C-alpha positions as CSV (number, residue, x, y, z in Angstrom):
1,X,66.3,-31.4,-46.6
2,X,65.9,-28.3,-44.5
3,X,63.9,-25.3,-45.8
4,X,64.4,-21.7,-44.5
5,X,61.8,-19.1,-45.4
6,X,62.9,-15.5,-44.7
7,X,65.6,-16.8,-42.4
8,X,63.4,-19.1,-40.3
9,X,63.5,-22.9,-40.5
10,X,60.2,-24.2,-41.9
11,X,59.3,-27.4,-40.1
12,X,56.5,-29.3,-41.8
13,X,55.8,-32.8,-40.4
14,X,53.1,-33.6,-43.0
15,X,55.2,-32.9,-46.1
16,X,59.0,-32.9,-46.2
17,X,60.8,-31.5,-49.3
18,X,62.0,-34.1,-51.7
19,X,64.3,-34.6,-54.7
20,X,62.9,-36.1,-57.8
21,X,64.3,-36.0,-61.3
22,X,67.3,-34.1,-60.0
23,X,65.1,-31.2,-58.8
24,X,64.2,-30.1,-55.3
25,X,60.4,-30.0,-54.7
26,X,58.9,-28.0,-51.9
27,X,55.6,-28.5,-50.0
28,X,53.8,-25.6,-51.8
29,X,51.2,-24.5,-49.2
30,X,53.6,-24.5,-46.3
31,X,56.2,-22.4,-48.1
32,X,53.9,-19.9,-49.9
33,X,51.5,-19.2,-47.0
34,X,54.5,-18.4,-44.8
35,X,55.4,-15.7,-47.4
36,X,51.9,-14.2,-47.4
37,X,50.5,-15.9,-50.5
38,X,46.9,-17.0,-50.6
39,X,46.6,-20.6,-51.9
40,X,43.5,-21.9,-53.8
41,X,43.1,-25.5,-54.9
42,X,40.8,-26.6,-57.8
43,X,40.5,-30.4,-57.4
44,X,38.6,-30.8,-60.7
45,X,41.4,-29.2,-62.7
46,X,44.2,-30.3,-60.3
47,X,45.4,-26.7,-60.3
48,X,46.9,-24.7,-57.5
49,X,46.7,-20.9,-57.6
50,X,49.1,-18.6,-55.6
51,X,47.9,-15.1,-55.2
52,X,49.6,-12.1,-53.6
53,X,48.3,-8.6,-54.3
54,X,47.5,-8.4,-58.0
55,X,49.9,-11.2,-59.0
56,X,48.8,-14.8,-59.5
57,X,50.5,-18.0,-60.5
58,X,48.6,-21.2,-61.6
59,X,50.4,-24.5,-61.7
60,X,48.7,-27.8,-62.7
61,X,49.6,-31.2,-61.3
62,X,51.5,-33.2,-64.0
63,X,51.9,-30.3,-66.4
64,X,55.3,-28.8,-67.3
65,X,53.9,-25.3,-67.8
66,X,52.4,-22.6,-65.5
67,X,50.5,-19.4,-66.0
68,X,51.8,-16.1,-64.6
69,X,48.9,-13.7,-65.1
70,X,48.1,-14.0,-68.8
71,X,51.5,-15.4,-69.8
72,X,52.5,-19.1,-70.0
73,X,56.0,-20.3,-69.0
74,X,57.6,-23.8,-69.2
75,X,59.3,-26.0,-66.6
76,X,61.4,-29.0,-67.1
77,X,59.5,-31.0,-64.4
78,X,55.9,-30.9,-63.3
79,X,54.3,-30.4,-59.8
80,X,53.0,-33.5,-58.2
81,X,50.6,-34.7,-55.5
82,X,51.6,-36.9,-52.6
83,X,49.4,-37.6,-49.6
84,X,47.0,-34.8,-50.6
85,X,49.9,-32.3,-50.6
86,X,51.1,-30.4,-53.7
87,X,54.8,-30.3,-54.3
88,X,56.3,-27.7,-56.7
89,X,59.8,-27.4,-58.1
90,X,61.8,-24.9,-56.0
91,X,63.4,-23.3,-59.0
92,X,60.1,-22.5,-60.7
93,X,58.6,-21.2,-57.5
94,X,61.4,-18.5,-57.7
95,X,60.9,-17.9,-61.4
96,X,57.1,-17.6,-61.1
97,X,57.0,-15.4,-58.1
98,X,60.3,-13.4,-58.2
99,X,61.3,-14.8,-54.9
100,X,65.0,-15.6,-54.3
101,X,65.2,-19.5,-54.1
102,X,68.6,-21.1,-53.5
103,X,69.6,-24.7,-53.2
104,X,72.7,-25.6,-51.3
105,X,73.4,-29.2,-52.2
106,X,76.2,-30.0,-49.7
107,X,74.2,-28.8,-46.8
108,X,70.9,-30.0,-48.3
109,X,69.3,-26.7,-47.6
110,X,66.8,-24.6,-49.6
111,X,66.4,-20.9,-48.8
112,X,63.4,-18.9,-49.9
113,X,63.3,-15.2,-49.3
114,X,61.0,-12.4,-50.2
115,X,63.3,-9.5,-49.6
116,X,65.9,-8.3,-52.1
117,X,69.3,-10.2,-52.1
118,X,71.3,-8.0,-54.5
119,X,72.3,-4.4,-54.4
120,X,71.1,-3.7,-50.9
121,X,72.0,-0.3,-49.5
122,X,74.9,-0.3,-47.1
123,X,72.6,0.6,-44.2
124,X,70.9,-2.8,-44.6
125,X,74.2,-4.8,-44.4
126,X,76.2,-6.0,-41.5
127,X,79.9,-6.3,-42.3
128,X,81.8,-8.8,-40.1
129,X,85.5,-7.8,-40.4
130,X,86.8,-11.0,-38.7
131,X,85.3,-13.2,-41.4
132,X,85.4,-10.6,-44.2
133,X,81.8,-11.1,-45.1
134,X,78.7,-8.9,-45.3
135,X,75.1,-10.0,-44.7
136,X,72.0,-8.4,-46.2
137,X,69.2,-8.0,-43.6
138,X,65.6,-7.1,-43.7
139,X,65.0,-3.3,-43.2
140,X,63.0,-3.4,-40.0
141,X,65.2,-5.8,-38.0
142,X,68.1,-4.5,-35.8
143,X,70.8,-7.2,-35.6
144,X,74.0,-7.6,-33.6
145,X,76.5,-10.5,-33.8
146,X,79.0,-12.3,-31.7
147,X,82.0,-14.2,-33.0
148,X,83.3,-16.9,-30.7
149,X,85.9,-19.2,-32.2
150,X,84.4,-20.5,-35.4
151,X,80.8,-19.7,-34.5
152,X,79.2,-16.5,-35.8
153,X,75.9,-15.9,-34.1
154,X,73.3,-13.2,-35.1
155,X,70.8,-11.8,-32.6
156,X,67.9,-9.4,-32.7
157,X,69.1,-6.4,-30.7
158,X,66.2,-6.9,-28.3
159,X,67.5,-10.5,-27.6
160,X,71.2,-9.7,-27.5
161,X,71.6,-9.8,-23.7
162,X,68.6,-11.9,-22.8
163,X,70.4,-15.2,-23.2
164,X,68.7,-15.9,-26.5
165,X,70.0,-18.5,-28.9
166,X,69.9,-15.9,-31.7
167,X,68.6,-16.8,-35.1
């Protein structure tokens, strides 16, 4: 299973994503720290706390509920520990944090993004007429693209002519 966080592939040798009980579980620390969250572990309570700004989420190993601030929410599966790593259900990471989390079963890919996915202003989109698709991009990145045969490659403008592989 591949994991992409804000468009970059997350490669974690210690803890690969897994599927259990028909749910995709992500290595919690690797994904959330990449997104700027602070992670705290309480071994006595078996709780993991994710904090970013004033928001915090607390999940407990083996429990099908989590705390979001002073509210409690339910999950249909519980986080678990394996080889001293915490795995959390991808769906509930998105629900608890407001992040966009998507599972693409045929490709076996999970995407997690912190920027908005819907209703983006036209200035943040690239429309590729040849494939009749538009792509939402982060505000501060200038992107160009090249379509060669069936391959559509995106490049940061600064890498466009530098022989880069794109991203």
